[in-house]
N, C-alpha and C positions, 0 to 999 in steps of 0.2 A: 498396474495401480488399479484398485476394485474401486465400487462405488462409495464406500466409506471415506477411503484414503483421499479419492477424489474431492468430496464433500467438506472434508476438513482441510485439505488445502486450500479449496476455495474461500472458506469460512476465515482461515487466518490471513490470506491475501486482500481480503475485503475488510478483515479488521486493523489489518497495518494500513490500508489504503485510504479509510475513514479516518484513523488517527493522525496520518501524516497531511490529510487535506485539510482536516480541522487546524491542526497546527499551523500551514500553510495561510489559511485564510485568518489567525490571528494575527499573523507578523506582516501582513499588506496593508497597506494604508489605503488604498481604493480598489474597490469591488467592481469590475468590469467584466467585461466579457472574454478577454485575452486572459487577464489575470487568472480566472476561473479553469481557462483551458490549459494553460500551460501549468496551472496548481494540480490540477486533475493527472496531467501527464506527468509530472513530477512526483508527486505522490506513488503514480502506481507503477514507475521505475524504483523508487525506495521501498515500496510493498516488495516488489521480486527480488530485489539486493537485502532487505532484512531477511524474507524468508529462506533465501540461500544460505546467507549468513548462519543463521539458525541451526540449519542443516547440516551444515558442515561441521559444527560444533558438536552437533548431538549425536551426528552419524547416521541418522534416519533420513 
């Protein structure tokens, strides 16, 4: 990986994480520290899974 691909991968993960974290916040009823922590962790796992799925489909 060179610098450009690392930057693109980081940007993609951040975009997925942001979208999934916002979706989590929309669906929960109360916002407290535990919900934010769990939501951030689950959004991170979802972002990694989404990137892996996209890479397996496109072959990059």
